[in-house]
PDB file as gemmi writes it, atoms N, CA and C in Angstrom:
CRYST1    1.000    1.000    1.000  90.00  90.00  90.00 P 1                      
ATOM      1  N   UNK A   1    -203.883-121.892 -28.718  1.00  0.00           N  
ATOM      2  CA  UNK A   1    -202.848-122.153 -29.697  1.00  0.00           C  
ATOM      3  C   UNK A   1    -203.208-121.540 -31.040  1.00  0.00           C  
ATOM      4  N   UNK A   2    -204.486-121.557 -31.403  1.00  0.00           N  
ATOM      5  CA  UNK A   2    -204.913-120.984 -32.674  1.00  0.00           C  
ATOM      6  C   UNK A   2    -204.641-119.496 -32.761  1.00  0.00           C  
ATOM      7  N   UNK A   3    -204.811-118.785 -31.639  1.00  0.00           N  
ATOM      8  CA  UNK A   3    -204.550-117.348 -31.636  1.00  0.00           C  
ATOM      9  C   UNK A   3    -203.082-117.059 -31.867  1.00  0.00           C  
ATOM     10  N   UNK A   4    -202.212-117.873 -31.270  1.00  0.00           N  
ATOM     11  CA  UNK A   4    -200.779-117.652 -31.409  1.00  0.00           C  
ATOM     12  C   UNK A   4    -200.327-117.863 -32.845  1.00  0.00           C  
ATOM     13  N   UNK A   5    -200.972-118.774 -33.537  1.00  0.00           N  
ATOM     14  CA  UNK A   5    -200.560-119.066 -34.915  1.00  0.00           C  
ATOM     15  C   UNK A   5    -201.129-118.047 -35.895  1.00  0.00           C  
ATOM     16  N   UNK A   6    -202.398-117.736 -35.808  1.00  0.00           N  
ATOM     17  CA  UNK A   6    -203.033-116.944 -36.859  1.00  0.00           C  
ATOM     18  C   UNK A   6    -203.250-115.480 -36.488  1.00  0.00           C  
ATOM     19  N   UNK A   7    -203.561-115.185 -35.245  1.00  0.00           N  
ATOM     20  CA  UNK A   7    -203.882-113.809 -34.891  1.00  0.00           C  
ATOM     21  C   UNK A   7    -202.646-112.942 -34.697  1.00  0.00           C  
ATOM     22  N   UNK A   8    -201.605-113.499 -34.138  1.00  0.00           N  
ATOM     23  CA  UNK A   8    -200.402-112.706 -33.946  1.00  0.00           C  
ATOM     24  C   UNK A   8    -199.501-112.848 -35.164  1.00  0.00           C  
ATOM     25  N   UNK A   9    -198.546-111.991 -35.268  1.00  0.00           N  
ATOM     26  CA  UNK A   9    -197.613-112.054 -36.384  1.00  0.00           C  
ATOM     27  C   UNK A   9    -196.338-112.789 -36.030  1.00  0.00           C  
ATOM     28  N   UNK A  10    -196.113-113.009 -34.737  1.00  0.00           N  
ATOM     29  CA  UNK A  10    -194.833-113.558 -34.300  1.00  0.00           C  
ATOM     30  C   UNK A  10    -194.603-114.980 -34.794  1.00  0.00           C  
ATOM     31  N   UNK A  11    -195.507-115.884 -34.504  1.00  0.00           N  
ATOM     32  CA  UNK A  11    -195.290-117.283 -34.862  1.00  0.00           C  
ATOM     33  C   UNK A  11    -195.282-117.528 -36.374  1.00  0.00           C  
ATOM     34  N   UNK A  12    -196.199-116.942 -37.154  1.00  0.00           N  
ATOM     35  CA  UNK A  12    -196.078-117.117 -38.610  1.00  0.00           C  
ATOM     36  C   UNK A  12    -194.764-116.558 -39.165  1.00  0.00           C  
ATOM     37  N   UNK A  13    -194.323-115.418 -38.646  1.00  0.00           N  
ATOM     38  CA  UNK A  13    -193.046-114.852 -39.106  1.00  0.00           C  
ATOM     39  C   UNK A  13    -191.884-115.752 -38.708  1.00  0.00           C  
ATOM     40  N   UNK A  14    -191.958-116.343 -37.534  1.00  0.00           N  
ATOM     41  CA  UNK A  14    -190.909-117.248 -37.080  1.00  0.00           C  
ATOM     42  C   UNK A  14    -190.867-118.515 -37.941  1.00  0.00           C  
ATOM     43  N   UNK A  15    -192.019-119.035 -38.290  1.00  0.00           N  
ATOM     44  CA  UNK A  15    -192.083-120.225 -39.151  1.00  0.00           C  
ATOM     45  C   UNK A  15    -191.528-119.901 -40.538  1.00  0.00           C  
ATOM     46  N   UNK A  16    -191.900-118.755 -41.083  1.00  0.00           N  
ATOM     47  CA  UNK A  16    -191.417-118.354 -42.406  1.00  0.00           C  
ATOM     48  C   UNK A  16    -189.903-118.146 -42.378  1.00  0.00           C  
ATOM     49  N   UNK A  17    -189.394-117.539 -41.304  1.00  0.00           N  
ATOM     50  CA  UNK A  17    -187.952-117.332 -41.179  1.00  0.00           C  
ATOM     51  C   UNK A  17    -187.220-118.666 -41.057  1.00  0.00           C  
ATOM     52  N   UNK A  18    -187.776-119.591 -40.296  1.00  0.00           N  
ATOM     53  CA  UNK A  18    -187.150-120.906 -40.144  1.00  0.00           C  
ATOM     54  C   UNK A  18    -187.119-121.650 -41.482  1.00  0.00           C  
ATOM     55  N   UNK A  19    -188.188-121.520 -42.254  1.00  0.00           N  
ATOM     56  CA  UNK A  19    -188.200-122.131 -43.588  1.00  0.00           C  
ATOM     57  C   UNK A  19    -187.114-121.532 -44.474  1.00  0.00           C  
ATOM     58  N   UNK A  20    -186.900-120.227 -44.350  1.00  0.00           N  
ATOM     59  CA  UNK A  20    -185.852-119.566 -45.122  1.00  0.00           C  
ATOM     60  C   UNK A  20    -184.469-120.102 -44.789  1.00  0.00           C  
ATOM     61  N   UNK A  21    -184.278-120.584 -43.585  1.00  0.00           N  
ATOM     62  CA  UNK A  21    -182.999-121.169 -43.192  1.00  0.00           C  
ATOM     63  C   UNK A  21    -182.890-122.637 -43.593  1.00  0.00           C  
ATOM     64  N   UNK A  22    -183.983-123.382 -43.432  1.00  0.00           N  
ATOM     65  CA  UNK A  22    -183.946-124.836 -43.595  1.00  0.00           C  
ATOM     66  C   UNK A  22    -183.958-125.273 -45.059  1.00  0.00           C  
ATOM     67  N   UNK A  23    -184.731-124.621 -45.896  1.00  0.00           N  
ATOM     68  CA  UNK A  23    -184.889-125.068 -47.287  1.00  0.00           C  
ATOM     69  C   UNK A  23    -183.556-125.121 -48.040  1.00  0.00           C  
ATOM     70  N   UNK A  24    -182.699-124.087 -47.990  1.00  0.00           N  
ATOM     71  CA  UNK A  24    -181.412-124.205 -48.692  1.00  0.00           C  
ATOM     72  C   UNK A  24    -180.525-125.312 -48.120  1.00  0.00           C  
ATOM     73  N   UNK A  25    -180.605-125.530 -46.814  1.00  0.00           N  
ATOM     74  CA  UNK A  25    -179.808-126.595 -46.187  1.00  0.00           C  
ATOM     75  C   UNK A  25    -180.261-127.968 -46.672  1.00  0.00           C  
ATOM     76  N   UNK A  26    -181.577-128.147 -46.808  1.00  0.00           N  
ATOM     77  CA  UNK A  26    -182.084-129.425 -47.294  1.00  0.00           C  
ATOM     78  C   UNK A  26    -181.716-129.648 -48.762  1.00  0.00           C  
ATOM     79  N   UNK A  27    -181.785-128.596 -49.555  1.00  0.00           N  
ATOM     80  CA  UNK A  27    -181.405-128.719 -50.967  1.00  0.00           C  
ATOM     81  C   UNK A  27    -179.917-129.004 -51.113  1.00  0.00           C  
ATOM     82  N   UNK A  28    -179.097-128.479 -50.201  1.00  0.00           N  
ATOM     83  CA  UNK A  28    -177.658-128.715 -50.267  1.00  0.00           C  
ATOM     84  C   UNK A  28    -177.322-130.186 -50.041  1.00  0.00           C  
ATOM     85  N   UNK A  29    -178.208-130.903 -49.382  1.00  0.00           N  
ATOM     86  CA  UNK A  29    -177.993-132.329 -49.162  1.00  0.00           C  
ATOM     87  C   UNK A  29    -178.106-133.115 -50.473  1.00  0.00           C  
ATOM     88  N   UNK A  30    -178.891-132.589 -51.411  1.00  0.00           N  
ATOM     89  CA  UNK A  30    -179.135-133.304 -52.664  1.00  0.00           C  
ATOM     90  C   UNK A  30    -178.256-132.785 -53.798  1.00  0.00           C  
ATOM     91  N   UNK A  31    -177.951-131.506 -53.786  1.00  0.00           N  
ATOM     92  CA  UNK A  31    -177.164-130.912 -54.866  1.00  0.00           C  
ATOM     93  C   UNK A  31    -175.668-131.123 -54.616  1.00  0.00           C  
ATOM     94  N   UNK A  32    -174.880-131.232 -55.684  1.00  0.00           N  
ATOM     95  CA  UNK A  32    -173.431-131.381 -55.491  1.00  0.00           C  
ATOM     96  C   UNK A  32    -172.796-130.066 -55.042  1.00  0.00           C  
ATOM     97  N   UNK A  33    -171.529-130.154 -54.669  1.00  0.00           N  
ATOM     98  CA  UNK A  33    -170.786-128.959 -54.272  1.00  0.00           C  
ATOM     99  C   UNK A  33    -170.320-128.213 -55.510  1.00  0.00           C  
ATOM    100  N   UNK A  34    -170.142-126.925 -55.386  1.00  0.00           N  
ATOM    101  CA  UNK A  34    -169.654-126.115 -56.494  1.00  0.00           C  
ATOM    102  C   UNK A  34    -170.435-124.812 -56.586  1.00  0.00           C  
ATOM    103  N   UNK A  35    -169.893-123.901 -57.361  1.00  0.00           N  
ATOM    104  CA  UNK A  35    -170.505-122.575 -57.488  1.00  0.00           C  
ATOM    105  C   UNK A  35    -171.807-122.642 -58.275  1.00  0.00           C  
ATOM    106  N   UNK A  36    -171.815-123.379 -59.381  1.00  0.00           N  
ATOM    107  CA  UNK A  36    -173.037-123.483 -60.187  1.00  0.00           C  
ATOM    108  C   UNK A  36    -174.165-124.154 -59.408  1.00  0.00           C  
ATOM    109  N   UNK A  37    -173.921-125.268 -58.713  1.00  0.00           N  
ATOM    110  CA  UNK A  37    -174.994-125.833 -57.893  1.00  0.00           C  
ATOM    111  C   UNK A  37    -175.417-124.915 -56.745  1.00  0.00           C  
ATOM    112  N   UNK A  38    -174.490-124.088 -56.266  1.00  0.00           N  
ATOM    113  CA  UNK A  38    -174.848-123.134 -55.213  1.00  0.00           C  
ATOM    114  C   UNK A  38    -175.835-122.100 -55.744  1.00  0.00           C  
ATOM    115  N   UNK A  39    -175.600-121.616 -56.954  1.00  0.00           N  
ATOM    116  CA  UNK A  39    -176.533-120.671 -57.569  1.00  0.00           C  
ATOM    117  C   UNK A  39    -177.866-121.349 -57.883  1.00  0.00           C  
ATOM    118  N   UNK A  40    -177.807-122.612 -58.304  1.00  0.00           N  
ATOM    119  CA  UNK A  40    -179.032-123.377 -58.534  1.00  0.00           C  
ATOM    120  C   UNK A  40    -179.793-123.560 -57.224  1.00  0.00           C  
ATOM    121  N   UNK A  41    -179.063-123.778 -56.137  1.00  0.00           N  
ATOM    122  CA  UNK A  41    -179.675-123.903 -54.820  1.00  0.00           C  
ATOM    123  C   UNK A  41    -180.415-122.616 -54.460  1.00  0.00           C  
ATOM    124  N   UNK A  42    -179.787-121.473 -54.709  1.00  0.00           N  
ATOM    125  CA  UNK A  42    -180.434-120.188 -54.402  1.00  0.00           C  
ATOM    126  C   UNK A  42    -181.707-120.008 -55.227  1.00  0.00           C  
ATOM    127  N   UNK A  43    -181.653-120.358 -56.502  1.00  0.00           N  
ATOM    128  CA  UNK A  43    -182.828-120.229 -57.370  1.00  0.00           C  
ATOM    129  C   UNK A  43    -183.945-121.172 -56.933  1.00  0.00           C  
ATOM    130  N   UNK A  44    -183.601-122.439 -56.715  1.00  0.00           N  
ATOM    131  CA  UNK A  44    -184.615-123.406 -56.294  1.00  0.00           C  
ATOM    132  C   UNK A  44    -185.187-123.056 -54.920  1.00  0.00           C  
ATOM    133  N   UNK A  45    -184.339-122.584 -54.023  1.00  0.00           N  
ATOM    134  CA  UNK A  45    -184.812-122.186 -52.693  1.00  0.00           C  
ATOM    135  C   UNK A  45    -185.811-121.045 -52.794  1.00  0.00           C  
ATOM    136  N   UNK A  46    -185.519-120.091 -53.668  1.00  0.00           N  
ATOM    137  CA  UNK A  46    -186.431-118.962 -53.855  1.00  0.00           C  
ATOM    138  C   UNK A  46    -187.788-119.435 -54.363  1.00  0.00           C  
ATOM    139  N   UNK A  47    -187.777-120.285 -55.363  1.00  0.00           N  
ATOM    140  CA  UNK A  47    -189.040-120.777 -55.931  1.00  0.00           C  
ATOM    141  C   UNK A  47    -189.806-121.639 -54.923  1.00  0.00           C  
ATOM    142  N   UNK A  48    -189.105-122.519 -54.236  1.00  0.00           N  
ATOM    143  CA  UNK A  48    -189.758-123.395 -53.265  1.00  0.00           C  
ATOM    144  C   UNK A  48    -190.331-122.590 -52.105  1.00  0.00           C  
ATOM    145  N   UNK A  49    -189.557-121.636 -51.605  1.00  0.00           N  
ATOM    146  CA  UNK A  49    -190.056-120.816 -50.495  1.00  0.00           C  
ATOM    147  C   UNK A  49    -191.255-119.982 -50.915  1.00  0.00           C  
ATOM    148  N   UNK A  50    -191.221-119.444 -52.119  1.00  0.00           N  
ATOM    149  CA  UNK A  50    -192.366-118.680 -52.614  1.00  0.00           C  
ATOM    150  C   UNK A  50    -193.625-119.538 -52.615  1.00  0.00           C  
ATOM    151  N   UNK A  51    -193.517-120.775 -53.126  1.00  0.00           N  
ATOM    152  CA  UNK A  51    -194.680-121.663 -53.178  1.00  0.00           C  
ATOM    153  C   UNK A  51    -195.124-122.107 -51.787  1.00  0.00           C  
ATOM    154  N   UNK A  52    -194.169-122.430 -50.920  1.00  0.00           N  
ATOM    155  CA  UNK A  52    -194.514-122.866 -49.568  1.00  0.00           C  
ATOM    156  C   UNK A  52    -195.201-121.745 -48.796  1.00  0.00           C  
ATOM    157  N   UNK A  53    -194.659-120.537 -48.885  1.00  0.00           N  
ATOM    158  CA  UNK A  53    -195.217-119.425 -48.113  1.00  0.00           C  
ATOM    159  C   UNK A  53    -196.581-119.012 -48.657  1.00  0.00           C  
ATOM    160  N   UNK A  54    -196.756-119.030 -49.967  1.00  0.00           N  
ATOM    161  CA  UNK A  54    -198.083-118.729 -50.523  1.00  0.00           C  
ATOM    162  C   UNK A  54    -199.097-119.765 -50.043  1.00  0.00           C  
ATOM    163  N   UNK A  55    -198.696-121.023 -50.022  1.00  0.00           N  
ATOM    164  CA  UNK A  55    -199.580-122.082 -49.500  1.00  0.00           C  
ATOM    165  C   UNK A  55    -199.804-121.922 -48.005  1.00  0.00           C  
ATOM    166  N   UNK A  56    -198.788-121.442 -47.301  1.00  0.00           N  
ATOM    167  CA  UNK A  56    -198.906-121.186 -45.866  1.00  0.00           C  
ATOM    168  C   UNK A  56    -199.997-120.146 -45.597  1.00  0.00           C  
ATOM    169  N   UNK A  57    -200.061-119.115 -46.430  1.00  0.00           N  
ATOM    170  CA  UNK A  57    -201.100-118.100 -46.254  1.00  0.00           C  
ATOM    171  C   UNK A  57    -202.492-118.656 -46.544  1.00  0.00           C  
ATOM    172  N   UNK A  58    -202.594-119.549 -47.517  1.00  0.00           N  
ATOM    173  CA  UNK A  58    -203.871-120.219 -47.755  1.00  0.00           C  
ATOM    174  C   UNK A  58    -204.263-121.000 -46.502  1.00  0.00           C  
ATOM    175  N   UNK A  59    -203.285-121.702 -45.924  1.00  0.00           N  
ATOM    176  CA  UNK A  59    -203.543-122.450 -44.690  1.00  0.00           C  
ATOM    177  C   UNK A  59    -203.970-121.557 -43.532  1.00  0.00           C  
ATOM    178  N   UNK A  60    -203.385-120.365 -43.444  1.00  0.00           N  
ATOM    179  CA  UNK A  60    -203.796-119.434 -42.387  1.00  0.00           C  
ATOM    180  C   UNK A  60    -205.243-118.981 -42.572  1.00  0.00           C  
ATOM    181  N   UNK A  61    -205.631-118.761 -43.819  1.00  0.00           N  
ATOM    182  CA  UNK A  61    -207.028-118.397 -44.071  1.00  0.00           C  
ATOM    183  C   UNK A  61    -207.954-119.537 -43.680  1.00  0.00           C  
ATOM    184  N   UNK A  62    -207.559-120.770 -44.004  1.00  0.00           N  
ATOM    185  CA  UNK A  62    -208.371-121.923 -43.616  1.00  0.00           C  
ATOM    186  C   UNK A  62    -208.392-122.094 -42.104  1.00  0.00           C  
ATOM    187  N   UNK A  63    -207.270-121.841 -41.449  1.00  0.00           N  
ATOM    188  CA  UNK A  63    -207.168-121.948 -39.983  1.00  0.00           C  
ATOM    189  C   UNK A  63    -208.118-120.960 -39.304  1.00  0.00           C  
ATOM    190  N   UNK A  64    -208.270-119.791 -39.901  1.00  0.00           N  
ATOM    191  CA  UNK A  64    -209.158-118.770 -39.344  1.00  0.00           C  
ATOM    192  C   UNK A  64    -210.623-119.113 -39.533  1.00  0.00           C  
ATOM    193  N   UNK A  65    -210.915-120.156 -40.309  1.00  0.00           N  
ATOM    194  CA  UNK A  65    -212.292-120.596 -40.455  1.00  0.00           C  
ATOM    195  C   UNK A  65    -212.950-120.237 -41.772  1.00  0.00           C  
ATOM    196  N   UNK A  66    -212.207-119.674 -42.688  1.00  0.00           N  
ATOM    197  CA  UNK A  66    -212.795-119.344 -43.984  1.00  0.00           C  
ATOM    198  C   UNK A  66    -212.938-120.633 -44.798  1.00  0.00           C  
ATOM    199  N   UNK A  67    -214.106-120.912 -45.310  1.00  0.00           N  
ATOM    200  CA  UNK A  67    -214.282-122.133 -46.112  1.00  0.00           C  
ATOM    201  C   UNK A  67    -213.475-122.059 -47.412  1.00  0.00           C  
ATOM    202  N   UNK A  68    -212.982-123.215 -47.835  1.00  0.00           N  
ATOM    203  CA  UNK A  68    -212.182-123.275 -49.048  1.00  0.00           C  
ATOM    204  C   UNK A  68    -212.981-122.805 -50.265  1.00  0.00           C  
ATOM    205  N   UNK A  69    -214.277-123.098 -50.280  1.00  0.00           N  
ATOM    206  CA  UNK A  69    -215.119-122.655 -51.398  1.00  0.00           C  
ATOM    207  C   UNK A  69    -215.167-121.131 -51.478  1.00  0.00           C  
ATOM    208  N   UNK A  70    -215.156-120.485 -50.326  1.00  0.00           N  
ATOM    209  CA  UNK A  70    -215.176-119.013 -50.315  1.00  0.00           C  
ATOM    210  C   UNK A  70    -213.826-118.453 -50.765  1.00  0.00           C  
ATOM    211  N   UNK A  71    -212.759-119.143 -50.415  1.00  0.00           N  
ATOM    212  CA  UNK A  71    -211.444-118.706 -50.891  1.00  0.00           C  
ATOM    213  C   UNK A  71    -211.376-118.815 -52.406  1.00  0.00           C  
ATOM    214  N   UNK A  72    -211.936-119.898 -52.938  1.00  0.00           N  
ATOM    215  CA  UNK A  72    -211.860-120.151 -54.374  1.00  0.00           C  
ATOM    216  C   UNK A  72    -212.933-119.410 -55.179  1.00  0.00           C  
ATOM    217  N   UNK A  73    -213.838-118.706 -54.529  1.00  0.00           N  
ATOM    218  CA  UNK A  73    -214.927-118.021 -55.227  1.00  0.00           C  
ATOM    219  C   UNK A  73    -214.448-117.029 -56.295  1.00  0.00           C  
ATOM    220  N   UNK A  74    -213.414-116.224 -56.034  1.00  0.00           N  
ATOM    221  CA  UNK A  74    -212.977-115.288 -57.084  1.00  0.00           C  
ATOM    222  C   UNK A  74    -212.351-115.960 -58.297  1.00  0.00           C  
ATOM    223  N   UNK A  75    -211.939-117.207 -58.165  1.00  0.00           N  
ATOM    224  CA  UNK A  75    -211.337-117.926 -59.288  1.00  0.00           C  
ATOM    225  C   UNK A  75    -209.853-118.161 -59.074  1.00  0.00           C  
ATOM    226  N   UNK A  76    -209.312-119.053 -59.899  1.00  0.00           N  
ATOM    227  CA  UNK A  76    -207.905-119.428 -59.766  1.00  0.00           C  
ATOM    228  C   UNK A  76    -206.971-118.256 -60.023  1.00  0.00           C  
ATOM    229  N   UNK A  77    -207.244-117.473 -61.049  1.00  0.00           N  
ATOM    230  CA  UNK A  77    -206.331-116.378 -61.410  1.00  0.00           C  
ATOM    231  C   UNK A  77    -206.241-115.346 -60.291  1.00  0.00           C  
ATOM    232  N   UNK A  78    -207.382-114.981 -59.721  1.00  0.00           N  
ATOM    233  CA  UNK A  78    -207.380-114.015 -58.618  1.00  0.00           C  
ATOM    234  C   UNK A  78    -206.654-114.565 -57.398  1.00  0.00           C  
ATOM    235  N   UNK A  79    -206.865-115.845 -57.096  1.00  0.00           N  
ATOM    236  CA  UNK A  79    -206.210-116.441 -55.942  1.00  0.00           C  
ATOM    237  C   UNK A  79    -204.705-116.553 -56.136  1.00  0.00           C  
ATOM    238  N   UNK A  80    -204.294-116.954 -57.317  1.00  0.00           N  
ATOM    239  CA  UNK A  80    -202.860-117.039 -57.582  1.00  0.00           C  
ATOM    240  C   UNK A  80    -202.227-115.663 -57.477  1.00  0.00           C  
ATOM    241  N   UNK A  81    -202.913-114.665 -57.984  1.00  0.00           N  
ATOM    242  CA  UNK A  81    -202.403-113.300 -57.898  1.00  0.00           C  
ATOM    243  C   UNK A  81    -202.341-112.815 -56.449  1.00  0.00           C  
ATOM    244  N   UNK A  82    -203.409-113.035 -55.688  1.00  0.00           N  
ATOM    245  CA  UNK A  82    -203.470-112.555 -54.310  1.00  0.00           C  
ATOM    246  C   UNK A  82    -202.455-113.257 -53.416  1.00  0.00           C  
ATOM    247  N   UNK A  83    -202.467-114.586 -53.429  1.00  0.00           N  
ATOM    248  CA  UNK A  83    -201.559-115.319 -52.564  1.00  0.00           C  
ATOM    249  C   UNK A  83    -200.118-115.248 -53.084  1.00  0.00           C  
ATOM    250  N   UNK A  84    -199.951-115.046 -54.369  1.00  0.00           N  
ATOM    251  CA  UNK A  84    -198.618-114.812 -54.915  1.00  0.00           C  
ATOM    252  C   UNK A  84    -198.026-113.512 -54.414  1.00  0.00           C  
ATOM    253  N   UNK A  85    -198.849-112.464 -54.359  1.00  0.00           N  
ATOM    254  CA  UNK A  85    -198.380-111.192 -53.801  1.00  0.00           C  
ATOM    255  C   UNK A  85    -198.008-111.346 -52.336  1.00  0.00           C  
ATOM    256  N   UNK A  86    -198.817-112.098 -51.576  1.00  0.00           N  
ATOM    257  CA  UNK A  86    -198.481-112.337 -50.172  1.00  0.00           C  
ATOM    258  C   UNK A  86    -197.160-113.090 -50.044  1.00  0.00           C  
ATOM    259  N   UNK A  87    -196.949-114.069 -50.924  1.00  0.00           N  
ATOM    260  CA  UNK A  87    -195.690-114.816 -50.911  1.00  0.00           C  
ATOM    261  C   UNK A  87    -194.494-113.933 -51.239  1.00  0.00           C  
ATOM    262  N   UNK A  88    -194.688-113.011 -52.196  1.00  0.00           N  
ATOM    263  CA  UNK A  88    -193.607-112.093 -52.544  1.00  0.00           C  
ATOM    264  C   UNK A  88    -193.352-111.066 -51.444  1.00  0.00           C  
ATOM    265  N   UNK A  89    -194.404-110.576 -50.822  1.00  0.00           N  
ATOM    266  CA  UNK A  89    -194.221-109.608 -49.739  1.00  0.00           C  
ATOM    267  C   UNK A  89    -193.527-110.234 -48.534  1.00  0.00           C  
ATOM    268  N   UNK A  90    -193.761-111.526 -48.319  1.00  0.00           N  
ATOM    269  CA  UNK A  90    -193.116-112.181 -47.190  1.00  0.00           C  
ATOM    270  C   UNK A  90    -191.641-112.443 -47.453  1.00  0.00           C  
ATOM    271  N   UNK A  91    -191.180-112.193 -48.675  1.00  0.00           N  
ATOM    272  CA  UNK A  91    -189.759-112.359 -48.975  1.00  0.00           C  
ATOM    273  C   UNK A  91    -188.909-111.403 -48.155  1.00  0.00           C  
ATOM    274  N   UNK A  92    -189.524-110.378 -47.615  1.00  0.00           N  
ATOM    275  CA  UNK A  92    -188.786-109.482 -46.729  1.00  0.00           C  
ATOM    276  C   UNK A  92    -188.373-110.204 -45.450  1.00  0.00           C  
ATOM    277  N   UNK A  93    -189.083-111.285 -45.116  1.00  0.00           N  
ATOM    278  CA  UNK A  93    -188.737-112.087 -43.931  1.00  0.00           C  
ATOM    279  C   UNK A  93    -187.787-113.215 -44.327  1.00  0.00           C  
ATOM    280  N   UNK A  94    -188.159-114.029 -45.310  1.00  0.00           N  
ATOM    281  CA  UNK A  94    -187.351-115.205 -45.618  1.00  0.00           C  
ATOM    282  C   UNK A  94    -186.190-114.924 -46.553  1.00  0.00           C  
ATOM    283  N   UNK A  95    -186.228-113.851 -47.304  1.00  0.00           N  
ATOM    284  CA  UNK A  95    -185.173-113.559 -48.272  1.00  0.00           C  
ATOM    285  C   UNK A  95    -183.784-113.381 -47.664  1.00  0.00           C  
ATOM    286  N   UNK A  96    -183.619-112.460 -46.723  1.00  0.00           N  
ATOM    287  CA  UNK A  96    -182.274-112.274 -46.143  1.00  0.00           C  
ATOM    288  C   UNK A  96    -181.766-113.521 -45.420  1.00  0.00           C  
ATOM    289  N   UNK A  97    -182.657-114.229 -44.751  1.00  0.00           N  
ATOM    290  CA  UNK A  97    -182.242-115.434 -44.038  1.00  0.00           C  
ATOM    291  C   UNK A  97    -181.838-116.519 -45.023  1.00  0.00           C  
ATOM    292  N   UNK A  98    -182.578-116.636 -46.119  1.00  0.00           N  
ATOM    293  CA  UNK A  98    -182.230-117.614 -47.141  1.00  0.00           C  
ATOM    294  C   UNK A  98    -180.876-117.286 -47.765  1.00  0.00           C  
ATOM    295  N   UNK A  99    -180.636-116.013 -48.052  1.00  0.00           N  
ATOM    296  CA  UNK A  99    -179.346-115.622 -48.639  1.00  0.00           C  
ATOM    297  C   UNK A  99    -178.185-115.917 -47.692  1.00  0.00           C  
ATOM    298  N   UNK A 100    -178.368-115.650 -46.414  1.00  0.00           N  
ATOM    299  CA  UNK A 100    -177.314-115.962 -45.444  1.00  0.00           C  
ATOM    300  C   UNK A 100    -177.102-117.467 -45.325  1.00  0.00           C  
ATOM    301  N   UNK A 101    -178.170-118.222 -45.399  1.00  0.00           N  
ATOM    302  CA  UNK A 101    -178.057-119.677 -45.325  1.00  0.00           C  
ATOM    303  C   UNK A 101    -177.325-120.229 -46.544  1.00  0.00           C  
ATOM    304  N   UNK A 102    -177.640-119.707 -47.729  1.00  0.00           N  
ATOM    305  CA  UNK A 102    -176.957-120.149 -48.950  1.00  0.00           C  
ATOM    306  C   UNK A 102    -175.490-119.718 -48.916  1.00  0.00           C  
ATOM    307  N   UNK A 103    -175.219-118.513 -48.426  1.00  0.00           N  
ATOM    308  CA  UNK A 103    -173.848-118.008 -48.382  1.00  0.00           C  
ATOM    309  C   UNK A 103    -172.979-118.804 -47.416  1.00  0.00           C  
ATOM    310  N   UNK A 104    -173.577-119.424 -46.419  1.00  0.00           N  
ATOM    311  CA  UNK A 104    -172.805-120.198 -45.444  1.00  0.00           C  
ATOM    312  C   UNK A 104    -172.563-121.634 -45.896  1.00  0.00           C  
ATOM    313  N   UNK A 105    -173.200-122.071 -46.958  1.00  0.00           N  
ATOM    314  CA  UNK A 105    -173.050-123.453 -47.405  1.00  0.00           C  
ATOM    315  C   UNK A 105    -171.629-123.824 -47.832  1.00  0.00           C  
ATOM    316  N   UNK A 106    -170.864-122.949 -48.499  1.00  0.00           N  
ATOM    317  CA  UNK A 106    -169.511-123.353 -48.901  1.00  0.00           C  
ATOM    318  C   UNK A 106    -168.596-123.714 -47.733  1.00  0.00           C  
ATOM    319  N   UNK A 107    -168.885-123.274 -46.534  1.00  0.00           N  
ATOM    320  CA  UNK A 107    -168.052-123.632 -45.382  1.00  0.00           C  
ATOM    321  C   UNK A 107    -168.083-125.124 -45.112  1.00  0.00           C  
ATOM    322  N   UNK A 108    -169.143-125.804 -45.541  1.00  0.00           N  
ATOM    323  CA  UNK A 108    -169.290-127.231 -45.276  1.00  0.00           C  
ATOM    324  C   UNK A 108    -168.844-128.099 -46.452  1.00  0.00           C  
ATOM    325  N   UNK A 109    -168.316-127.479 -47.494  1.00  0.00           N  
ATOM    326  CA  UNK A 109    -167.879-128.244 -48.646  1.00  0.00           C  
ATOM    327  C   UNK A 109    -166.645-129.064 -48.300  1.00  0.00           C  
ATOM    328  N   UNK A 110    -166.598-130.278 -48.842  1.00  0.00           N  
ATOM    329  CA  UNK A 110    -165.468-131.167 -48.602  1.00  0.00           C  
ATOM    330  C   UNK A 110    -164.624-131.312 -49.857  1.00  0.00           C  
ATOM    331  N   UNK A 111    -165.245-131.445 -51.007  1.00  0.00           N  
ATOM    332  CA  UNK A 111    -164.525-131.717 -52.261  1.00  0.00           C  
ATOM    333  C   UNK A 111    -164.147-130.457 -53.032  1.00  0.00           C  
ATOM    334  N   UNK A 112    -164.919-129.427 -52.945  1.00  0.00           N  
ATOM    335  CA  UNK A 112    -164.655-128.195 -53.699  1.00  0.00           C  
ATOM    336  C   UNK A 112    -164.230-127.094 -52.726  1.00  0.00           C  
ATOM    337  N   UNK A 113    -163.526-126.093 -53.261  1.00  0.00           N  
ATOM    338  CA  UNK A 113    -163.174-124.927 -52.454  1.00  0.00           C  
ATOM    339  C   UNK A 113    -163.816-123.702 -53.076  1.00  0.00           C  
ATOM    340  N   UNK A 114    -164.122-122.764 -52.275  1.00  0.00           N  
ATOM    341  CA  UNK A 114    -164.801-121.558 -52.732  1.00  0.00           C  
ATOM    342  C   UNK A 114    -163.844-120.650 -53.444  1.00  0.00           C  
TER     343      UNK A 114                                                      
END                                                                             
């Protein structure tokens, strides 16, 4: 099971893609209907996914057996920069799915119309 999660690219990409679909849907449960909350949903989804995916990459490094002390050896700034870049690069996976998920939200509106 460890090989499927960390060594291959399929399962991590699938998890990241699923997060790109689920996060806007979960935020839509809390935010009201309307165009402005929809744009807020897109912004919050982007920020949340960036943080989740960057943390996901930290978890993958830990899963592979790298000690946390060794990850933190370069310092906070280097780690934030490195894992932040990984989070941004993974936007090629979660970005389009998140946009499609946000774009489909108005279909479920009851009180407002698009």
